[in-house]
N, CA, C and O atoms as CSV, one atom per row, in Angstrom:
chain,resi,resn,atom,element,x,y,z
A,1,UNK,N,N,-10.567,106.063,20.461
A,1,UNK,CA,C,-9.277,106.550,20.621
A,1,UNK,C,C,-9.421,107.719,21.663
A,1,UNK,O,O,-10.243,108.621,21.503
A,2,UNK,N,N,-8.721,107.661,22.551
A,2,UNK,CA,C,-8.434,108.578,23.266
A,2,UNK,C,C,-7.448,109.564,23.248
A,2,UNK,O,O,-6.270,109.220,23.346
A,3,UNK,N,N,-7.784,110.851,23.128
A,3,UNK,CA,C,-6.489,112.019,22.644
A,3,UNK,C,C,-5.998,112.051,23.921
A,3,UNK,O,O,-6.698,112.422,24.863
A,4,UNK,N,N,-4.458,111.573,24.086
A,4,UNK,CA,C,-3.673,111.794,25.281
A,4,UNK,C,C,-2.478,112.309,24.644
A,4,UNK,O,O,-2.397,112.484,23.429
A,5,UNK,N,N,-1.148,112.654,25.828
A,5,UNK,CA,C,0.333,112.785,24.906
A,5,UNK,C,C,0.963,111.793,24.357
A,5,UNK,O,O,1.542,111.943,23.281
A,6,UNK,N,N,0.944,110.397,25.142
A,6,UNK,CA,C,1.350,109.328,24.707
A,6,UNK,C,C,0.505,108.764,23.179
A,6,UNK,O,O,1.180,108.138,22.363
A,7,UNK,N,N,-0.478,108.947,22.989
A,7,UNK,CA,C,-1.289,108.690,21.410
A,7,UNK,C,C,-0.391,109.739,20.855
A,7,UNK,O,O,0.536,109.155,20.294
A,8,UNK,N,N,-0.271,110.868,20.773
A,8,UNK,CA,C,0.955,112.063,20.082
A,8,UNK,C,C,2.282,111.445,19.631
A,8,UNK,O,O,2.773,111.461,18.502
A,9,UNK,N,N,2.937,110.684,21.193
A,9,UNK,CA,C,4.059,110.416,21.169
A,9,UNK,C,C,4.085,109.294,20.235
A,9,UNK,O,O,4.748,109.443,19.208
A,10,UNK,N,N,3.562,108.363,20.399
A,10,UNK,CA,C,3.728,107.397,19.281
A,10,UNK,C,C,3.372,107.556,18.454
A,10,UNK,O,O,3.984,106.899,17.612
A,11,UNK,N,N,2.456,108.244,17.966
A,11,UNK,CA,C,2.227,108.771,16.193
A,11,UNK,C,C,3.817,109.367,16.175
A,11,UNK,O,O,4.619,108.969,15.330
A,12,UNK,N,N,4.074,110.087,16.917
A,12,UNK,CA,C,5.549,110.774,16.410
A,12,UNK,C,C,6.712,109.915,16.237
A,12,UNK,O,O,7.777,110.305,15.759
A,13,UNK,N,N,6.479,108.775,16.628
A,13,UNK,CA,C,7.569,107.477,16.590
A,13,UNK,C,C,7.863,107.182,15.231
A,13,UNK,O,O,8.846,106.571,14.810
A,14,UNK,N,N,6.527,107.875,14.308
A,14,UNK,CA,C,6.605,107.059,13.039
A,14,UNK,C,C,7.428,108.025,12.212
A,14,UNK,O,O,7.592,107.763,11.020
A,15,UNK,N,N,7.916,109.027,12.693
A,15,UNK,CA,C,8.478,110.375,11.631
A,15,UNK,C,C,10.082,109.957,12.104
A,15,UNK,O,O,10.461,109.755,13.257
A,16,UNK,N,N,10.748,109.905,11.077
A,16,UNK,CA,C,12.388,109.702,10.754
A,16,UNK,C,C,13.096,110.851,10.452
A,16,UNK,O,O,12.658,111.698,9.674
A,17,UNK,N,N,14.454,110.959,11.172
A,17,UNK,CA,C,15.372,112.043,10.847
A,17,UNK,C,C,15.859,111.480,9.761
A,17,UNK,O,O,16.717,110.643,10.042
A,18,UNK,N,N,15.655,111.603,8.606
A,18,UNK,CA,C,16.653,110.900,7.367
A,18,UNK,C,C,17.832,111.019,7.036
A,18,UNK,O,O,18.353,110.296,6.187
A,19,UNK,N,N,18.513,112.074,7.736
A,19,UNK,CA,C,19.882,112.340,8.071
A,19,UNK,C,C,20.358,111.086,8.967
A,19,UNK,O,O,21.274,110.338,8.624
A,20,UNK,N,N,19.578,110.946,10.225
A,20,UNK,CA,C,20.036,110.254,11.556
A,20,UNK,C,C,19.822,109.059,11.157
A,20,UNK,O,O,20.803,108.316,11.166
A,21,UNK,N,N,18.524,108.505,10.697
A,21,UNK,CA,C,17.805,107.412,10.297
A,21,UNK,C,C,17.431,106.433,11.636
A,21,UNK,O,O,17.638,105.249,11.904
A,22,UNK,N,N,16.735,107.623,12.366
A,22,UNK,CA,C,15.966,107.448,14.126
A,22,UNK,C,C,14.903,107.981,13.837
A,22,UNK,O,O,14.833,108.709,12.847
A,23,UNK,N,N,13.794,107.732,14.663
A,23,UNK,CA,C,12.852,108.450,14.629
A,23,UNK,C,C,13.154,109.746,15.671
A,23,UNK,O,O,13.987,109.743,16.577
A,24,UNK,N,N,12.133,111.001,15.249
A,24,UNK,CA,C,12.572,112.113,16.517
A,24,UNK,C,C,12.274,112.248,17.638
A,24,UNK,O,O,12.555,113.214,18.347
A,25,UNK,N,N,11.517,111.059,18.009
A,25,UNK,CA,C,11.009,111.223,19.651
A,25,UNK,C,C,12.146,110.298,20.440
A,25,UNK,O,O,12.119,110.374,21.669
A,26,UNK,N,N,13.485,109.135,19.624
A,26,UNK,CA,C,14.229,108.940,20.620
A,26,UNK,C,C,15.476,109.344,20.146
A,26,UNK,O,O,16.414,108.662,20.560
A,27,UNK,N,N,15.694,110.080,19.544
A,27,UNK,CA,C,16.599,111.267,18.902
A,27,UNK,C,C,16.695,112.785,20.133
A,27,UNK,O,O,17.689,113.459,20.401
A,28,UNK,N,N,15.294,112.922,20.657
A,28,UNK,CA,C,14.872,113.808,21.564
A,28,UNK,C,C,14.743,115.138,20.799
A,28,UNK,O,O,15.430,116.115,21.099
A,29,UNK,N,N,14.073,115.142,20.059
A,29,UNK,CA,C,13.749,116.514,19.247
A,29,UNK,C,C,12.548,116.899,19.130
A,29,UNK,O,O,12.124,117.806,18.414
A,30,UNK,N,N,11.696,115.883,20.176
A,30,UNK,CA,C,10.111,116.577,20.687
A,30,UNK,C,C,10.596,117.340,21.853
A,30,UNK,O,O,11.529,116.885,22.515
A,31,UNK,N,N,10.178,118.186,22.083
A,31,UNK,CA,C,10.451,118.827,23.444
A,31,UNK,C,C,8.830,119.412,24.233
A,31,UNK,O,O,8.493,119.771,25.361
A,32,UNK,N,N,8.479,119.325,23.536
A,32,UNK,CA,C,6.881,119.424,24.142
A,32,UNK,C,C,5.776,118.645,23.849
A,32,UNK,O,O,6.162,117.962,22.900
A,33,UNK,N,N,4.263,118.237,24.175
A,33,UNK,CA,C,3.454,117.564,23.824
A,33,UNK,C,C,2.005,117.859,24.738
A,33,UNK,O,O,1.732,117.289,25.794
A,34,UNK,N,N,1.197,118.849,24.080
A,34,UNK,CA,C,0.009,119.251,24.873
A,34,UNK,C,C,-1.201,118.706,23.993
A,34,UNK,O,O,-1.587,119.145,22.910
A,35,UNK,N,N,-1.733,117.573,24.777
A,35,UNK,CA,C,-2.676,116.865,24.079
A,35,UNK,C,C,-4.050,117.288,24.949
A,35,UNK,O,O,-4.116,117.491,26.161
A,36,UNK,N,N,-5.001,117.350,24.068
A,36,UNK,CA,C,-6.570,117.886,25.387
A,36,UNK,C,C,-7.481,117.759,24.220
A,36,UNK,O,O,-7.364,117.136,23.164
A,37,UNK,N,N,-8.485,118.572,24.729
A,37,UNK,CA,C,-10.119,118.641,24.091
A,37,UNK,C,C,-9.939,119.937,23.033
A,37,UNK,O,O,-10.806,120.190,22.196
A,38,UNK,N,N,-8.988,120.546,23.142
A,38,UNK,CA,C,-8.863,121.871,22.173
A,38,UNK,C,C,-7.916,121.168,21.075
A,38,UNK,O,O,-7.631,121.907,20.133
A,39,UNK,N,N,-7.491,120.137,21.044
A,39,UNK,CA,C,-6.600,119.671,20.165
A,39,UNK,C,C,-5.062,119.800,20.658
A,39,UNK,O,O,-4.560,120.286,21.672
A,40,UNK,N,N,-4.552,119.191,19.569
A,40,UNK,CA,C,-2.799,119.004,19.961
A,40,UNK,C,C,-1.902,120.399,19.649
A,40,UNK,O,O,-2.088,121.395,18.950
A,41,UNK,N,N,-0.654,119.854,20.688
A,41,UNK,CA,C,0.594,121.141,20.397
A,41,UNK,C,C,1.541,120.730,20.675
A,41,UNK,O,O,1.843,120.346,21.806
A,42,UNK,N,N,2.580,120.708,19.212
A,42,UNK,CA,C,3.700,119.901,19.527
A,42,UNK,C,C,4.771,121.091,19.263
A,42,UNK,O,O,4.750,121.936,18.368
A,43,UNK,N,N,5.894,120.874,20.510
A,43,UNK,CA,C,7.185,121.705,19.865
A,43,UNK,C,C,8.415,120.673,19.770
A,43,UNK,O,O,8.698,119.871,20.660
A,44,UNK,N,N,9.000,120.797,18.730
A,44,UNK,CA,C,9.689,119.829,18.120
A,44,UNK,C,C,11.337,121.076,17.917
A,44,UNK,O,O,11.277,122.303,18.000
A,45,UNK,N,N,12.402,120.392,17.698
A,45,UNK,CA,C,13.042,121.107,17.369
A,45,UNK,C,C,14.236,120.201,15.995
A,45,UNK,O,O,13.875,119.343,15.189
A,46,UNK,N,N,15.455,120.712,16.142
A,46,UNK,CA,C,16.425,120.169,14.735
A,46,UNK,C,C,17.711,119.868,15.479
A,46,UNK,O,O,17.938,120.585,16.454
A,47,UNK,N,N,18.396,119.132,15.242
A,47,UNK,CA,C,19.769,118.763,15.860
A,47,UNK,C,C,20.519,120.238,15.531
A,47,UNK,O,O,21.341,120.710,16.317
A,48,UNK,N,N,20.074,121.024,14.060
A,48,UNK,CA,C,21.323,121.992,14.141
A,48,UNK,C,C,20.226,123.091,13.610
A,48,UNK,O,O,19.413,122.663,12.790
A,49,UNK,N,N,20.139,124.308,13.956
A,49,UNK,CA,C,19.380,125.374,12.843
A,49,UNK,C,C,19.882,125.470,11.681
A,49,UNK,O,O,19.405,126.183,10.798
A,50,UNK,N,N,20.775,124.845,11.575
A,50,UNK,CA,C,20.804,124.701,9.380
A,50,UNK,C,C,20.543,123.384,8.891
A,50,UNK,O,O,20.971,122.946,7.822
A,51,UNK,N,N,19.722,122.675,9.826
A,51,UNK,CA,C,19.174,121.372,9.045
A,51,UNK,C,C,18.538,121.468,8.017
A,51,UNK,O,O,17.516,122.147,7.909
A,52,UNK,N,N,19.166,120.657,6.926
A,52,UNK,CA,C,18.369,121.586,5.650
A,52,UNK,C,C,17.202,120.089,5.390
A,52,UNK,O,O,16.767,119.860,4.261
A,53,UNK,N,N,16.897,119.363,6.369
A,53,UNK,CA,C,15.336,118.735,6.723
A,53,UNK,C,C,14.422,119.190,7.405
A,53,UNK,O,O,13.559,118.412,7.813
A,54,UNK,N,N,14.376,120.164,7.626
A,54,UNK,CA,C,13.425,120.603,8.980
A,54,UNK,C,C,12.331,120.777,8.126
A,54,UNK,O,O,11.468,120.091,8.674
A,55,UNK,N,N,11.614,121.476,6.696
A,55,UNK,CA,C,10.778,121.719,6.672
A,55,UNK,C,C,10.036,119.978,6.324
A,55,UNK,O,O,8.814,119.839,6.366
A,56,UNK,N,N,10.760,119.050,6.070
A,56,UNK,CA,C,10.308,117.995,5.431
A,56,UNK,C,C,9.640,117.421,6.825
A,56,UNK,O,O,8.448,117.294,7.106
A,57,UNK,N,N,11.010,117.069,7.731
A,57,UNK,CA,C,10.417,116.786,9.545
A,57,UNK,C,C,8.769,117.191,9.658
A,57,UNK,O,O,7.776,116.465,9.696
A,58,UNK,N,N,8.858,118.099,9.680
A,58,UNK,CA,C,7.698,119.281,10.143
A,58,UNK,C,C,6.749,119.006,9.288
A,58,UNK,O,O,5.631,119.397,9.623
A,59,UNK,N,N,6.839,118.445,8.267
A,59,UNK,CA,C,5.525,117.923,7.227
A,59,UNK,C,C,5.039,116.719,7.407
A,59,UNK,O,O,3.863,116.399,7.237
A,60,UNK,N,N,6.248,115.761,7.881
A,60,UNK,CA,C,6.158,114.413,8.125
A,60,UNK,C,C,5.264,114.648,9.399
A,60,UNK,O,O,4.188,114.051,9.400
A,61,UNK,N,N,5.549,115.392,10.423
A,61,UNK,CA,C,5.102,115.653,11.953
A,61,UNK,C,C,3.610,115.793,11.724
A,61,UNK,O,O,2.822,115.075,12.338
A,62,UNK,N,N,3.165,116.802,10.760
A,62,UNK,CA,C,1.820,116.959,10.380
A,62,UNK,C,C,1.274,116.046,9.861
A,62,UNK,O,O,0.179,115.839,10.384
A,63,UNK,N,N,1.515,115.368,9.050
A,63,UNK,CA,C,1.115,113.976,8.277
A,63,UNK,C,C,0.779,113.235,9.307
A,63,UNK,O,O,-0.389,112.993,9.612
A,64,UNK,N,N,1.988,112.739,10.041
A,64,UNK,CA,C,1.839,111.508,12.029
A,64,UNK,C,C,0.831,111.996,12.294
A,64,UNK,O,O,-0.089,111.179,12.256
A,65,UNK,N,N,0.458,113.269,12.634
A,65,UNK,CA,C,-0.367,113.461,13.552
A,65,UNK,C,C,-1.558,113.482,13.210
A,65,UNK,O,O,-2.525,113.383,13.964
A,66,UNK,N,N,-1.573,113.685,11.413
A,66,UNK,CA,C,-3.248,113.664,11.088
A,66,UNK,C,C,-3.690,112.599,11.139
A,66,UNK,O,O,-4.861,112.340,11.413
A,67,UNK,N,N,-2.847,111.831,10.890
A,67,UNK,CA,C,-3.385,109.773,10.806
A,67,UNK,C,C,-3.018,109.306,12.066
A,67,UNK,O,O,-2.889,108.083,12.021
A,68,UNK,N,N,-2.751,109.856,13.388
A,68,UNK,CA,C,-2.541,109.221,14.660
A,68,UNK,C,C,-3.665,109.943,15.618
A,68,UNK,O,O,-3.869,109.497,16.747
A,69,UNK,N,N,-4.190,110.775,15.250
A,69,UNK,CA,C,-5.083,111.791,16.338
A,69,UNK,C,C,-6.552,111.308,15.890
A,69,UNK,O,O,-6.791,110.554,14.946
A,70,UNK,N,N,-7.316,111.791,16.602
A,70,UNK,CA,C,-8.910,111.543,15.948
A,70,UNK,C,C,-9.068,112.761,15.082
A,70,UNK,O,O,-8.479,113.820,15.297
A,71,UNK,N,N,-10.091,112.497,13.864
A,71,UNK,CA,C,-9.783,113.185,12.934
A,71,UNK,C,C,-10.598,114.448,12.937
A,71,UNK,O,O,-11.695,114.290,13.472
A,72,UNK,N,N,-10.428,115.317,12.612
A,72,UNK,CA,C,-10.771,116.889,12.999
A,72,UNK,C,C,-10.156,117.659,13.933
A,72,UNK,O,O,-10.525,118.769,14.319
A,73,UNK,N,N,-8.830,116.793,14.426
A,73,UNK,CA,C,-8.594,117.367,15.980
A,73,UNK,C,C,-7.435,118.542,15.174
A,73,UNK,O,O,-6.853,118.493,14.091
A,74,UNK,N,N,-7.451,119.468,16.183
A,74,UNK,CA,C,-7.003,120.394,15.352
A,74,UNK,C,C,-4.935,120.313,15.851
A,74,UNK,O,O,-4.535,120.150,17.003
A,75,UNK,N,N,-4.117,120.465,14.742
A,75,UNK,CA,C,-3.166,120.035,15.443
A,75,UNK,C,C,-1.881,121.688,15.148
A,75,UNK,O,O,-1.849,122.357,14.116
A,76,UNK,N,N,-1.349,121.827,15.920
A,76,UNK,CA,C,0.162,122.936,16.243
A,76,UNK,C,C,0.975,122.633,15.995
A,76,UNK,O,O,0.975,121.538,16.556
A,77,UNK,N,N,2.242,122.737,15.312
A,77,UNK,CA,C,3.401,122.205,15.087
A,77,UNK,C,C,4.640,123.462,15.441
A,77,UNK,O,O,4.811,124.209,14.477
A,78,UNK,N,N,5.205,123.673,16.243
A,78,UNK,CA,C,6.097,124.911,16.459
A,78,UNK,C,C,7.447,124.340,16.608
A,78,UNK,O,O,7.717,123.357,17.299
A,79,UNK,N,N,8.248,125.014,15.923
A,79,UNK,CA,C,9.884,124.855,15.602
A,79,UNK,C,C,10.136,125.397,16.802
A,79,UNK,O,O,9.415,126.351,17.095
A,80,UNK,N,N,10.938,125.075,17.575
A,80,UNK,CA,C,11.467,125.752,18.757
A,80,UNK,C,C,13.458,125.669,19.080
A,80,UNK,O,O,13.965,124.549,19.143
A,81,UNK,N,N,14.070,126.529,19.196
A,81,UNK,CA,C,15.488,126.539,19.480
A,81,UNK,C,C,15.907,126.695,20.820
A,81,UNK,O,O,17.099,126.975,20.949
A,82,UNK,N,N,15.321,126.599,21.723
A,82,UNK,CA,C,15.748,127.075,22.643
A,82,UNK,C,C,14.895,126.051,24.392
A,82,UNK,O,O,13.769,126.175,24.874
A,83,UNK,N,N,16.050,125.173,24.829
A,83,UNK,CA,C,17.266,125.243,24.818
A,83,UNK,C,C,17.747,124.557,23.492
A,83,UNK,O,O,16.808,124.040,22.887
A,84,UNK,N,N,18.695,124.450,23.021
A,84,UNK,CA,C,19.464,123.927,21.912
A,84,UNK,C,C,19.655,122.613,22.051
A,84,UNK,O,O,20.305,122.374,23.069
A,85,UNK,N,N,19.404,121.823,21.546
A,85,UNK,CA,C,19.400,120.448,21.259
A,85,UNK,C,C,21.087,119.761,21.667
A,85,UNK,O,O,22.141,120.295,21.323
A,86,UNK,N,N,20.994,118.781,22.278
A,86,UNK,CA,C,22.482,118.301,22.400
A,86,UNK,C,C,21.857,116.474,22.608
A,86,UNK,O,O,20.756,115.956,22.795
A,87,UNK,N,N,23.272,115.982,22.443
A,87,UNK,CA,C,23.180,114.727,22.351
A,87,UNK,C,C,22.405,113.659,23.610
A,87,UNK,O,O,22.071,112.485,23.449
A,88,UNK,N,N,22.272,114.441,24.779
A,88,UNK,CA,C,22.215,114.209,25.893
A,88,UNK,C,C,20.693,113.869,26.283
A,88,UNK,O,O,20.334,113.108,27.181
A,89,UNK,N,N,19.783,114.689,25.303
A,89,UNK,CA,C,18.421,114.844,24.608
A,89,UNK,C,C,18.111,113.212,24.406
A,89,UNK,O,O,17.217,112.759,25.121
A,90,UNK,N,N,18.682,112.437,23.627
A,90,UNK,CA,C,18.415,111.572,23.350
A,90,UNK,C,C,18.005,110.071,24.126
A,90,UNK,O,O,18.848,109.803,24.982
A,91,UNK,N,N,17.222,109.334,24.051
A,91,UNK,CA,C,17.128,108.078,24.650
A,91,UNK,C,C,18.197,107.128,24.940
A,91,UNK,O,O,19.123,107.159,24.130
A,92,UNK,N,N,18.285,106.382,25.792
A,92,UNK,CA,C,19.193,105.409,25.737
A,92,UNK,C,C,19.221,104.418,24.947
A,92,UNK,O,O,20.186,103.658,24.876
A,93,UNK,N,N,17.816,104.268,24.031
A,93,UNK,CA,C,18.130,103.128,23.030
A,93,UNK,C,C,18.710,104.250,21.543
A,93,UNK,O,O,19.075,103.738,20.485
A,94,UNK,N,N,18.690,105.472,21.719
A,94,UNK,CA,C,19.206,106.338,20.470
A,94,UNK,C,C,20.890,106.145,20.675
A,94,UNK,O,O,21.754,105.866,19.844
A,95,UNK,N,N,20.989,106.434,22.251
A,95,UNK,CA,C,22.433,106.499,22.549
A,95,UNK,C,C,23.493,105.198,22.125
A,95,UNK,O,O,24.643,105.191,21.685
A,96,UNK,N,N,22.546,104.134,22.474
A,96,UNK,CA,C,23.381,102.642,22.239
A,96,UNK,C,C,23.750,102.623,20.822
A,96,UNK,O,O,24.873,102.344,20.402
A,97,UNK,N,N,22.324,103.066,19.831
A,97,UNK,CA,C,22.518,102.833,19.002
A,97,UNK,C,C,23.737,103.810,17.647
A,97,UNK,O,O,24.058,103.685,16.465
A,98,UNK,N,N,24.021,104.714,18.785
A,98,UNK,CA,C,24.911,105.477,17.608
A,98,UNK,C,C,26.619,105.252,18.630
A,98,UNK,O,O,27.712,105.765,18.391
A,99,UNK,N,N,26.286,104.463,19.562
A,99,UNK,CA,C,27.721,104.132,20.252
A,99,UNK,C,C,27.305,105.269,21.305
A,99,UNK,O,O,27.305,104.346,22.119
A,100,UNK,N,N,27.146,105.772,21.645
A,100,UNK,CA,C,27.089,106.934,22.700
A,100,UNK,C,C,26.805,106.713,24.235
A,100,UNK,O,O,26.744,107.599,25.088
A,101,UNK,N,N,26.650,105.394,24.414
A,101,UNK,CA,C,25.876,104.700,25.686
A,101,UNK,C,C,27.276,104.962,26.348
A,101,UNK,O,O,28.415,104.966,25.881
A,102,UNK,N,N,26.679,105.221,27.843
A,102,UNK,CA,C,28.051,104.744,28.930
A,102,UNK,C,C,28.721,103.802,28.902
A,102,UNK,O,O,27.806,103.069,28.528
A,103,UNK,N,N,29.749,102.986,28.988
A,103,UNK,CA,C,30.596,102.101,28.862
A,103,UNK,C,C,30.938,101.743,30.357
A,103,UNK,O,O,31.772,100.873,30.609
């Protein structure tokens, strides 16, 4: 298994935002991925600073990465708030799912 950004992104697709019922990648909550020989660094955000599920989602991200990257790979997850999340960050799939796609 070769460690790269796509491998990390695929692992993160298994992490669901339980309030939205959609994975965090399609919701646009993943702000950055750096995967290389020194490990994995991921920056994520929440749809709101008041998100009651933030700790659970971060735990789920760490668990998904622990199971989705080579064993022993150092993993760092950072919660960021800048820039603030907006629905424009969502994938086309997510926008269609929620009925926010351009018509």
